C-alpha positions in Angstrom: 205.0 -9.6 -37.3 202.5 -6.8 -37.9 198.9 -7.0 -36.4 197.6 -7.6 -40.0 200.0 -10.5 -40.5 199.1 -11.9 -37.1 195.4 -11.9 -37.9 196.0 -13.5 -41.2 198.2 -16.2 -39.5 195.5 -16.9 -37.0 192.8 -17.1 -39.7 195.0 -19.5 -41.7 195.4 -21.8 -38.7 191.6 -22.0 -38.4 190.8 -22.4 -42.1 193.7 -24.6 -43.1 192.4 -27.6 -41.1 188.9 -27.0 -42.5 190.2 -27.0 -46.1 192.3 -30.1 -45.4 189.5 -32.0 -43.8 187.3 -31.2 -46.8 189.9 -33.0 -49.0 190.0 -35.8 -46.4 186.2 -36.0 -46.5 186.3 -36.2 -50.3 188.9 -39.1 -50.2 186.9 -41.0 -47.6 183.6 -40.5 -49.3 185.3 -41.7 -52.5 185.1 -45.1 -50.8 182.0 -44.9 -48.6 179.8 -43.4 -51.3 181.0 -45.9 -54.0 180.9 -49.2 -52.0 177.1 -49.2 -51.7 176.9 -48.7 -55.4 179.3 -51.5 -56.3 176.7 -54.2 -56.7 175.0 -52.0 -59.3 178.3 -51.2 -61.0 179.3 -54.9 -61.2 175.9 -55.7 -62.6 176.2 -52.9 -65.2 179.6 -54.2 -66.3 178.3 -57.8 -66.2 180.8 -59.2 -63.7 180.4 -61.2 -60.5 180.2 -59.7 -56.9 183.8 -60.6 -56.0 184.8 -57.3 -57.6 182.9 -55.4 -54.8 185.6 -55.7 -52.2 188.4 -55.3 -54.8 187.2 -51.8 -55.5 188.1 -50.9 -51.9 191.3 -52.8 -51.7 192.6 -51.3 -54.9 191.6 -47.9 -53.7 193.6 -48.4 -50.5 196.5 -50.1 -52.4 196.7 -46.9 -54.6 197.5 -45.1 -51.4 200.7 -47.2 -51.0 202.0 -46.7 -54.5 203.7 -43.4 -54.1 203.7 -43.0 -50.3 207.4 -43.6 -50.3 207.9 -40.6 -52.7 205.2 -38.0 -51.7 206.5 -37.5 -48.2 210.2 -36.8 -49.2 208.9 -34.6 -52.1 207.1 -32.4 -49.6 210.3 -32.3 -47.4 212.2 -31.0 -50.5 209.7 -28.8 -52.3 207.3 -27.9 -49.6 204.1 -29.4 -48.0 201.9 -26.7 -49.5 202.9 -27.2 -53.2 202.7 -31.0 -53.0 199.3 -30.8 -51.2 197.8 -28.5 -53.8 199.0 -30.8 -56.6 197.5 -33.8 -54.9 194.1 -32.2 -54.4 194.0 -31.2 -58.1 195.0 -34.7 -59.1 192.2 -36.3 -57.1 189.6 -34.0 -58.7 190.8 -35.0 -62.2 190.8 -38.7 -61.5 187.2 -38.5 -60.4 186.2 -37.0 -63.7 188.2 -39.5 -65.7 186.4 -42.5 -64.1 183.2 -41.4 -65.7 184.6 -42.5 -69.1 185.4 -46.1 -68.1 183.9 -48.7 -70.3 184.5 -52.0 -68.4 185.3 -53.3 -64.9 189.1 -53.4 -65.6 189.3 -49.8 -66.6 187.1 -48.9 -63.7 189.4 -50.7 -61.2 192.4 -49.1 -62.8 190.9 -45.7 -62.1 190.1 -46.8 -58.5 193.7 -47.7 -58.1 194.8 -44.3 -59.4 192.3 -42.5 -57.3 193.7 -44.2 -54.3 197.0 -42.4 -54.7 195.2 -39.4 -53.1 195.5 -41.1 -49.7 199.3 -40.4 -49.9 198.6 -36.6 -49.6 196.6 -37.0 -46.4 199.0 -39.2 -44.4 202.4 -38.1 -45.8 201.7 -34.3 -46.3 198.4 -33.1 -44.6 198.7 -34.7 -41.2 202.4 -33.9 -41.0 201.6 -30.2 -41.7 199.1 -30.3 -38.8 201.7 -31.8 -36.5 204.2 -29.1 -37.5 201.8 -26.1 -37.4 200.4 -26.8 -33.9 201.9 -27.8 -30.6 201.5 -31.4 -29.3 198.2 -31.3 -27.4 196.6 -28.9 -29.9 197.7 -31.1 -32.8 196.1 -34.1 -31.3 192.9 -32.2 -30.6 192.9 -30.8 -34.2 193.4 -34.2 -35.7 190.7 -35.7 -33.5 188.2 -33.0 -34.5 189.3 -33.3 -38.2 188.6 -37.1 -37.9 185.1 -36.3 -36.7 184.3 -34.1 -39.6 185.9 -36.6 -42.0 183.9 -39.4 -40.5 180.7 -37.8 -41.7 181.8 -39.4 -45.0 181.3 -43.0 -43.8 178.2 -42.0 -41.9 176.6 -40.2 -44.8 178.2 -42.3 -47.6 176.1 -45.4 -47.2 172.9 -43.4 -47.0 173.9 -41.2 -50.0 175.1 -44.2 -51.9 171.9 -46.1 -51.3 169.9 -43.0 -52.4 172.1 -42.5 -55.5 171.6 -46.0 -56.9 167.9 -45.8 -56.2 167.3 -42.5 -57.9 170.3 -41.6 -60.1 173.3 -43.0 -61.9 176.5 -43.9 -59.9 178.4 -41.4 -62.1 176.9 -38.5 -60.1 178.8 -39.6 -57.0 182.1 -39.0 -58.7 181.0 -35.6 -60.0 180.0 -34.7 -56.4 183.4 -35.8 -55.1 185.2 -33.7 -57.8 183.2 -30.7 -56.8 184.2 -31.1 -53.1 187.9 -31.4 -54.2 187.6 -28.1 -56.0 186.3 -26.4 -52.9 189.2 -27.9 -50.9 191.7 -26.8 -53.5 190.5 -23.2 -53.2 190.7 -23.3 -49.3 194.2 -24.8 -49.3 195.5 -22.4 -51.8 194.3 -19.5 -49.7 195.1 -20.7 -46.2 197.6 -23.6 -46.1 200.8 -22.4 -44.4 204.2 -23.7 -45.5 205.8 -25.5 -42.6 209.0 -26.5 -44.4 212.0 -24.0 -44.7 212.3 -23.9 -48.5 215.5 -21.9 -48.2 217.3 -24.6 -46.2 220.0 -26.6 -48.0 218.5 -29.5 -49.8 219.7 -33.0 -49.1 220.8 -35.1 -52.1 218.1 -37.5 -53.4 220.1 -40.5 -52.4 219.9 -39.4 -48.8 216.2 -40.3 -48.9 217.0 -43.9 -49.3 219.4 -43.7 -46.4 216.7 -42.2 -44.2 214.3 -45.0 -45.2 216.9 -47.5 -44.3 217.4 -45.9 -40.9 213.7 -45.7 -40.2 213.1 -49.3 -41.1 215.8 -50.4 -38.7 214.2 -48.3 -35.9 212.6 -50.9 -33.6 210.2 -48.5 -32.0 209.0 -47.1 -35.3 208.5 -50.6 -36.8 206.6 -51.9 -33.8 204.3 -48.9 -33.8 203.8 -48.8 -37.6 202.8 -52.5 -37.6 200.7 -52.2 -34.5 198.7 -49.0 -35.1 196.7 -50.2 -38.2 195.4 -53.4 -36.4 192.8 -51.4 -34.4 191.3 -50.2 -37.7 191.4 -53.4 -39.7 188.0 -54.7 -38.6 186.4 -51.4 -39.6 188.0 -51.7 -43.1 186.7 -55.2 -43.4 183.3 -54.0 -42.5 183.3 -51.1 -45.0 184.7 -53.4 -47.8 182.5 -56.4 -47.3 179.3 -55.3 -45.4 177.6 -54.3 -48.7 177.7 -57.9 -49.7 177.1 -59.9 -46.5 174.5 -57.6 -45.0 172.4 -57.8 -48.2 173.1 -61.3 -49.4 173.6 -63.2 -46.1 171.5 -61.3 -43.6 168.8 -60.1 -46.0 168.9 -56.4 -45.5 167.8 -54.0 -48.2 169.7 -50.9 -49.2 168.1 -48.7 -46.5 168.7 -51.4 -43.8 172.3 -51.6 -44.9 172.6 -47.8 -44.6 171.0 -47.7 -41.1 173.3 -50.4 -39.8 176.3 -48.1 -40.4 175.0 -45.3 -38.2 175.9 -46.7 -34.7 179.3 -47.9 -35.8 180.4 -44.6 -37.3 178.7 -42.6 -34.5 180.8 -44.5 -32.0 183.9 -43.7 -34.0 183.0 -40.0 -33.9 182.3 -40.2 -30.2 185.7 -41.8 -29.6 187.4 -38.9 -31.4 185.4 -36.3 -29.5 186.3 -38.0 -26.2 190.0 -37.9 -27.3 189.8 -34.3 -28.2 188.2 -33.5 -24.8 190.8 -35.2 -22.6 193.9 -34.6 -24.8 196.4 -32.6 -22.7 194.8 -33.7 -19.5 196.3 -37.2 -19.5 199.8 -38.4 -20.5 200.2 -39.0 -24.2 199.3 -42.6 -24.9 197.1 -43.1 -21.9 193.9 -43.2 -24.0 195.2 -46.3 -25.8 195.1 -48.1 -22.5 191.6 -46.6 -21.7 190.4 -48.2 -25.0 191.4 -51.8 -24.1 188.2 -52.8 -22.3 186.3 -51.7 -25.3 188.6 -53.8 -27.6 188.0 -56.8 -25.4 184.2 -56.5 -25.3 184.1 -55.7 -29.0 186.1 -58.8 -29.8 183.9 -60.9 -27.6 180.8 -59.6 -29.3 182.2 -60.5 -32.8 183.2 -64.0 -31.5 179.6 -64.6 -30.4 178.3 -63.2 -33.7 180.3 -65.9 -35.5 179.3 -68.7 -33.1 175.6 -67.9 -32.6 173.6 -67.4 -35.9 170.7 -65.7 -34.1 173.1 -63.1 -32.7 175.1 -62.5 -35.9 173.6 -59.1 -37.0 173.4 -57.7 -33.5 176.8 -59.0 -32.5 178.4 -57.5 -35.6 177.0 -54.1 -35.0 177.7 -54.1 -31.3 181.3 -55.5 -31.8 182.1 -53.0 -34.6 180.7 -50.1 -32.6 182.9 -50.9 -29.6 186.0 -51.3 -31.7 185.2 -48.1 -33.5 185.0 -46.2 -30.2 188.4 -47.7 -29.2 189.8 -46.7 -32.6 188.6 -43.1 -32.1 190.4 -43.0 -28.7 193.6 -44.4 -30.0 194.5 -43.6 -33.6 195.5 -39.9 -33.5 197.7 -40.7 -30.5 199.3 -43.7 -32.2 200.0 -41.6 -35.3 201.8 -39.0 -33.3 203.8 -41.5 -31.3 204.9 -43.2 -34.6 205.8 -39.9 -36.2 207.9 -38.9 -33.2 209.7 -42.3 -32.9 212.3 -41.3 -35.5 214.5 -38.2 -35.9 214.5 -38.6 -39.7 212.7 -35.9 -41.8 209.0 -36.1 -40.9 207.9 -36.4 -44.6 210.0 -39.5 -44.9 208.8 -40.9 -41.5 205.1 -40.2 -42.5 205.7 -41.8 -45.9 207.2 -45.0 -44.4 204.4 -45.2 -41.8 201.6 -44.6 -44.3 203.1 -47.1 -46.8 203.1 -49.8 -44.1 199.6 -49.0 -43.0 198.2 -49.0 -46.6 199.8 -52.3 -47.5 198.5 -53.9 -44.4 195.0 -52.5 -45.0 194.9 -53.6 -48.7 196.3 -57.1 -47.9 193.9 -57.6 -45.0 190.9 -56.7 -47.1 191.8 -59.1 -49.9 192.6 -61.8 -47.3 189.3 -61.4 -45.5 187.5 -61.3 -48.8 189.0 -64.7 -49.6 188.1 -66.0 -46.1 184.5 -64.8 -46.6 184.1 -66.3 -50.0 185.7 -69.6 -48.9 184.2 -70.0 -45.4 181.3 -67.5 -45.3 180.2 -65.0 -42.6 180.7 -66.9 -39.3 184.5 -67.4 -39.8 184.8 -63.7 -41.0 183.3 -62.7 -37.6 185.7 -65.0 -35.7 188.7 -63.6 -37.7 187.8 -60.0 -36.8 187.5 -61.1 -33.2 191.0 -62.6 -33.5 192.3 -59.2 -34.8 190.9 -57.5 -31.6 192.6 -60.1 -29.5 195.9 -59.6 -31.2 195.7 -55.9 -30.8 194.9 -56.2 -27.1 197.8 -58.7 -26.6 200.3 -56.4 -28.3 199.2 -53.2 -26.6 201.2 -53.3 -23.4 204.7 -54.3 -24.8 204.4 -51.9 -27.8 203.1 -49.0 -25.8 205.6 -49.5 -23.0 208.5 -49.1 -25.5 206.8 -46.2 -27.2 206.2 -44.3 -24.0 209.8 -44.8 -22.9 211.0 -43.4 -26.2 208.7 -40.4 -25.9 209.6 -39.7 -22.2 211.5 -36.4 -22.2 213.5 -37.6 -19.2 
């Protein structure tokens, strides 16, 4: 490789994650910017507030629709080509939603927009794992997560400002613009990590790979276990625009401010992971996060039992769980990806499919719980999720660490 090619390669390895995280930012803000505006949108379409959480669950469910296909397609035709197509697709769907005329067409477009999640988990993250060595890949993913998490930090503030001073339509125009910038960056700097000249497996072999993966005990335990740490946060994002305003009496600015400590803790957790990655054994930070999970769950339990402590308990509990999520998720993702020897696009597709279905189902379940039993039981249910995660951590991680042990 000539010095010119070497410099270009090094430049690509710097700017590729930047361009990818810009797309990830656009996808995340596609939820966090929209959710604060959903009360205005439902009012405009003359429907009740139950559609607010459905916007998020359909957005996440869209990420599960083609997850089984996107990963194998990137194995076959290349990560770069599939990633560029996905970025362009998301930009187009953000323009098309501007022309919706009722809540049903709006929700259909939210579902179609959600397909963009497939390209993050099944293509983008896999490319990062393939382009960098283990400790570097974890650091890069953790730092990417911090940049992407500016979306949920700024989203509520921007969403509140948007509905106060402008139409919600401008939010989708902004997201489409961010996608176009990402598309340019990916086109110029994304490397191809798949050997396009290697013999192609027949399409039917993809089904055989999925069958093998789903029979892999370590993979299934990790794929079902990993999303649990993030479910309380998804419930918070999906339902907090409703219960903070309607139950706890906050205005739009108060709602936006309540998000800051929670997402700041998530960013801090990712920064901590990036700092200590490579200095401790892979998976150790998942154990370090357990005291935070316990304390976060306890705070949420008290929030459900003590009305005077509800708001403070929610914010403290979610903040602690967010820090734990930051310490854990990138590690759990890599352990799950490495738990099978099948093509990584297929493994990532299966993993992301399970995570997306769990997330969408959980949001709808917790929405039903909130509508039926109100906020105290929602807090208690989130505390129960923290307890389940803590209870499962040791047996699942013991199996995962044994599988990952090179000895």
